[in-house]
N, C-alpha and C positions, 0 to 999 in steps of 0.2 A: 507421105507428107504429113508433119507434128501438125496436128491444129494448134492456135497461140491458146497462152495458158488459160487465158479470159474465157475461151471459148470454150475449152476443156471441161474447165471449173461449171460454168452454166450450161452444161449439155449435159452431165452426168444428174444436176442438180433438178433441169426438167425432165430428166427420166426415171429418176428417182420417185420425184412425185406424181409424175403420171403415170405411173406403175402402183404406183396407191391409191391412186382414184378408179380404176378401168377395174376396180374391185367392188362390183353394184351392191354385191351380198353384202358387204363389210363396211361398220360404220367408222370411215375413217376420221381422224380428228389431227392436230396439228398444236402442239403449246411451242409458246417461248418466253424463255428469261434470260434475262442477263444477268451476270457475276462479278461482279465493281471488285477492281484494284487499287491499292495506296499505291502513292508514285514507284518507282519501279520495284516494286515488289509483283511476283512471280507465285508462292505459294499458297496452297490454298488452306484456312483460317479454319478449326474445327465449327465453329458456325457456318461455313459458307461448305462446307464438305456437307453438314447434315441438309443445310437447303437444297443443295441440290440432289442430294437422294432422297429426302422427301418429293422434289418435283419430278422427278424421275419415276417417281411411285407409280406407274402408268402400265394399261394390260395390253400385250399382245404389239410389244414393240416392234418397228419396223424398221427404222432407220433415226440414228441420233445427226445430227451436222454442229458442229465448232465453230464458229466465226471468232476468229482471237485480234484483237487491236491494242494500241499504244495510244498513247498523246500525242501532241507535236511538240513535246519538251525534245530537246537529245536529236542525235542525229537519225539518219535514216533508219543506218544497219544496226545500232542498236534498239531501236523503236522496233522492227521486223524484230528483232533476236527476241525481244519480252514481248513481244506477242505470240510468238511462237513458243515460248517458256508455259506462260498461261493457260494456251491450248495445252501442251504436253499436259501439265497438271491435273485438268478438267477430263481430259483422255483416261488419263492415268485410275483416276479416283474411278471413273464409270468401269473400265474393263479389272476391277478386283470386285467391282461388287455385282457384276450382270453377264449375263452367260446368250450365244447365242443373238446380238444383236450386232448391226452395222452402223458404225461408223464414218462420218465426213470430216476431215479437216480442215481451214483454211486459215493461216495467219495472214493477217492484213498490215501488218503493222498501222503508220499514222492514217494508212489511205485511206478512202470508200467513209469518212469519218460522215454524221449525220449532226453529230451531238457538237454545242459549241464548248459547254462547259468541261472543263480536263478533265474534273473527277469521275464525265460520263463519258469518256473516250476510252478508259481504263478499263475493258471488259472483256468479256469471252462471250456473246451470244450462245444460244443453247436454244437449238427447236428440235423436237423429237416429234416425231409420224409414229402415233400409234391406232386402234384398231378397236372396238367396244366389241369385235366378236370374243365368243369363248376361246382360248388359249388351243394352241394347236398339241393335239393328242400324244402322249407319247410312242405310238408306234410307225406313227407318220414320220415317212423320212423327210428332212431340211437340207437343202439344196445351201451347199457352205455358201457365205458371202464371196464375192469378189473381191480380187483385188487388185487398187491400179496402181501402179508404179509411175512417178512423177512428185510432185510436189505438192498433190494432190491425192488424198491417201486413203481406200477405205479399208478398212482396220476390221476384220472380224476379231468381236470378244472374245476371250479368254472360255474355254466350252469347261464347265462348272466341274469337270472331271480332274481338273487341276488344283481345285481346293480341297476335291476328296482325296485326292492322293498325298498333297501333303498334312491330309488332318492323321492318314494314314501313316503315314511317316511317324509322325510326333507321336501311335500308338503305339511304335514299335520299336521305339530306339528313344533314348534321354539326353544323346548327342544330337544336336540337327546342324550343318551346315548349310546356310540358306545360299544357295548358289547365286541368286541374283542381289545377293545383301552385298555390294560392293562402293565400294569407295575412290574418288579420285583424291589422284597422289598428293599425299601431303595436309591431308585434309579432312572433314569430318562431310561433304557434302558427297550425298549419293552420285553413284555413276552416271553420268551424263544427266543430270538434274531431274534424276526421276527415282521417286519414290517407290522402292517395289513393291506389284503387288501382294506375297510372301508377306510381309508386315500387315498387312490389313488383313491376310489369312489367319496370321498368327492372334491380332486382337482379337479375332472371332474365334477362336479358340477356345483363348483365354478367358472369356466372359462363356462361350458355354461351358466350359469346365470349369468352375470357378474353387475346387478345392486345390487345382495346381499351380505350382511356382517353380519360379525360373532364374535361373544366373546368365546372365548375357555377358559374354568375354567381349572384348575387344581386340583386335592383332592390326598390325602395321609389318609392311616388308621392309628390307632393304637398310634400315637404322636403329637403334636401341631409341624408341620414342616414346616411354610410355604413357606420358600424357593425353598423347593424340588417341595412344591405341583406348585411353577410358574414356577421352570423350568420344569417340567412334561408340562406344558403350552407350554412354550417357544418354546419345540422341535416339537410338533403339528405344532405350529407358523409356526419354521425355515422352519418346511417339504414342510407347505403348499406354502411357500412362492420359495422355491429350482425349486416347481412345478410350477412356474407361476401368484401364486397368489400375486396382488398387495398388498404390508405390509398396504394401507389407509385402505383397507375394511377388516382387523380383528384388534383387541383387545383378549388382556390374562392377565390372576392375577390368583394367586393363592387362593385358600382357608381354604389352610393346613387340619385340619381333621373334620372342622364347620361342616359340611355338607354332614355324611355319607350317602350313599343307604341305607346300613341292618344296622343291632346292628350284634357289633364285636364281634360272640361268637365263630365262628372257621375261621380256616385259611382260609379256601374257602369266609366265608363273608373277610375277611380282602383283600383278590384277587381283589373282588369287589368292594371296595372301593377304591383301590390305581388307579383311575381310571382320564380318561379328558371328561368333555362336552362341546356338542357342544349349542351357542343359537344362534338362529338365529336374528339378531335385525337390518335388512331392507331388502327384497324380490325384 
């Protein structure tokens, strides 16, 4: 028999916090922060990204809980969706920066409001539980985090080796197809409204290699649309520039559908051709 949704969530919440408190040798702390959004906005600004990263600069993080909210303007379905998108934006940023951490997400839409001001309702609450003990030794075995299906998901953060693999790929090749850098059909929107972790890795790589320069190639599927392909390349250029990479280290251009990766026989083939490729022009 399935437990009711709300009971499942609070059961997980209580178990995680009790687990942290029973370790008498650890000094367990908990900190909270709200990230507020403008109306109908779910993407994080540069300032918000820096604010979240600074807030999570804590030792031995045990788990991070994200609670998304919308204001009471609009219909329930739209408010639920934008609260999910806000949580997803914060979660994606955390996944790109931290390894071996447990994340719990819950989108509440316009429910469970304690704030009367609309501006204070549009937010993501971040609750982080951490220890003040020394970090876990490298040779100690770490039990992988649990994944719970359904609407509440505990998501294991990406292993740091994925970032290292990304760096290694750039070290050995001058042309890179970033597999997760895909777009919704006919738009410059990232697939599933998620900024790929690889873009954060690329920004880090360019910061760590100040002489490296790149050319960003935009591609589309299906029909000739050079403007859209250029706009997709420009979106990646703008992301990198917003994350501290100087514009004179990057160029970009659109190639329409003239350079498909695969023959377009299925919708999956079309998805692979809606992409941006990175070419290293100087190391």
